[in-house]
C-alpha positions in Angstrom: -82.1 -22.6 14.5 -78.5 -21.9 15.4 -77.5 -18.3 14.5 -74.2 -19.5 13.0 -76.1 -21.9 10.8 -78.4 -19.2 9.6 -75.4 -17.0 8.8 -73.7 -19.9 6.9 -76.9 -20.6 4.9 -77.2 -16.9 4.0 -73.6 -16.8 2.8 -74.1 -19.9 0.7 -77.4 -18.5 -0.7 -75.6 -15.3 -1.6 -72.8 -17.1 -3.4 -75.2 -19.4 -5.3 -77.7 -16.9 -6.4 -76.3 -13.4 -6.3 -72.7 -13.8 -7.6 -73.7 -15.4 -10.9 -76.1 -12.4 -11.4 -73.2 -10.0 -10.8 -71.0 -12.0 -13.2 -73.3 -11.5 -16.1 -72.2 -7.9 -16.7 -69.1 -7.5 -18.9 -67.1 -5.5 -16.3 -67.6 -8.1 -13.5 -66.5 -11.0 -15.7 -63.3 -9.2 -16.4 -62.7 -8.6 -12.7 -63.4 -12.2 -11.9 -61.1 -13.4 -14.7 -58.3 -11.2 -13.4 -58.9 -12.3 -9.8 -58.2 -15.9 -10.6 -54.6 -16.7 -10.8 -53.2 -17.4 -14.3 -56.4 -16.7 -16.2 -55.3 -13.1 -17.2 -52.0 -14.5 -18.4 -53.7 -17.1 -20.5 -56.0 -14.5 -22.0 -53.0 -12.3 -22.9 -51.2 -15.3 -24.4 -54.3 -16.0 -26.6 -54.5 -12.4 -27.7 -50.7 -12.4 -28.6 -51.2 -15.7 -30.5 -54.2 -14.3 -32.4 -52.1 -11.2 -33.3 -49.2 -13.4 -34.5 -51.6 -15.4 -36.6 -53.1 -12.3 -38.2 -49.6 -10.9 -38.8 -48.5 -14.2 -40.5 -51.7 -14.1 -42.7 -51.0 -10.5 -43.7 -47.4 -11.4 -44.7 -48.6 -14.5 -46.7 -51.1 -12.4 -48.6 -48.5 -9.7 -49.3 -46.1 -12.4 -50.7 -48.9 -13.9 -52.7 -49.8 -10.4 -54.1 -46.1 -9.8 -55.1 -46.0 -13.2 -56.9 -49.3 -12.5 -58.6 -48.2 -9.0 -59.6 -45.1 -10.4 -61.3 -47.2 -13.1 -63.0 -49.7 -10.5 -64.3 -46.8 -8.4 -65.5 -45.3 -11.4 -67.4 -48.6 -12.0 -69.1 -48.7 -8.4 -70.1 -45.2 -8.8 -71.5 -46.4 -11.7 -73.7 -49.3 -9.7 -75.0 -47.0 -6.7 -75.6 -44.5 -8.8 -77.6 -47.4 -10.1 -79.7 -48.5 -6.6 -80.4 -51.8 -6.9 -78.5 -51.3 -3.6 -76.6 -54.8 -3.3 -75.1 -54.4 -6.7 -73.4 -50.9 -5.8 -72.3 -52.2 -2.6 -70.7 -54.9 -4.5 -68.9 -52.5 -7.0 -67.3 -50.0 -4.2 -66.4 -52.9 -2.5 -64.6 -53.7 -5.7 -62.7 -50.0 -6.0 -61.7 -50.0 -2.4 -60.5 -53.2 -2.9 -58.4 -51.8 -6.1 -56.8 -48.5 -4.4 -56.0 -48.4 -0.6 -56.2 -44.7 -0.6 -55.6 -44.0 -2.7 -58.8 -42.1 0.0 -60.6 -41.4 -2.3 -63.6 -45.1 -2.7 -64.2 -45.6 1.1 -64.0 -42.9 1.6 -66.6 -44.2 -1.0 -68.9 -47.7 0.3 -68.6 -46.6 3.8 -69.6 -44.6 2.4 -72.5 -47.6 0.4 -73.7 -49.9 3.4 -73.4 -47.4 5.5 -75.5 -47.2 2.7 -78.1 -50.9 2.5 -78.3 -51.2 6.2 -78.8 -48.6 6.2 -81.5 -50.1 3.2 -83.4 -53.7 4.2 -83.3 -55.8 7.1 -84.4 -56.8 9.9 -82.1 -60.4 8.9 -81.8 -59.6 5.2 -81.1 -57.0 6.1 -78.5 -59.5 8.4 -76.7 -62.2 5.7 -76.9 -59.9 3.3 -75.1 -59.1 5.8 -72.5 -62.8 6.4 -71.9 -63.5 2.6 -71.9 -60.7 2.0 -69.3 -62.3 4.7 -67.1 -65.7 3.1 -67.3 -67.2 5.9 -69.5 -68.7 3.5 -72.1 -71.0 6.0 -73.7 -68.1 8.4 -74.5 -66.1 5.4 -75.7 -68.9 4.4 -78.1 -69.1 8.0 -79.4 -65.4 8.1 -80.1 -65.5 4.7 -81.8 -68.4 5.8 -84.0 -66.4 8.9 -85.0 -63.4 6.7 -85.7 -65.4 4.3 -87.9 -66.9 7.3 -89.8 -63.5 8.8 -90.4 -61.8 5.5 -91.1 -64.3 2.8 -92.2 -61.6 0.2 -92.7 -60.6 0.2 -89.1 -61.6 -3.4 -88.1 -60.2 -3.0 -84.6 -62.6 -0.1 -83.9 -65.6 -2.1 -85.2 -64.7 -5.1 -83.1 -64.3 -3.0 -80.0 -67.5 -1.2 -80.6 -69.3 -4.5 -81.0 -67.7 -5.7 -77.8 -68.7 -2.7 -75.8 -72.3 -2.6 -77.1 -73.0 -6.2 -76.1 
């Protein structure tokens, strides 16, 4: 056989069998991608486009949270006007969680808490504080003390029944 032909077959053999093996590793793929003209630019454009899409999605979610925060605050206002302070406090808390910078919801939340404290007995108020913090056992204890002290407090009975279910 001709020595040039053997060399040619060896080069083809190397290209067919050995280069794909080298391209399997992560680093070599990156090198090959950057060696081809234009491929690296396309990869960077795709990364920039992905970043832009993620940024748009974040902005959409932030706008949605602001709108939802205002809506929750408005629902809280309706309950507050009806005198249903516990429900108003609940919706003001939702508004604050959706948009922590909603200062109006913070102010209304504080006002509702103060009104609740002024309009209810000490035990009932403490029971609601415990209940909001997830301490249901302490809330039940306070409600029981409230019912013993003030047996006509229907609100405390309803809340106790609601918690125990």
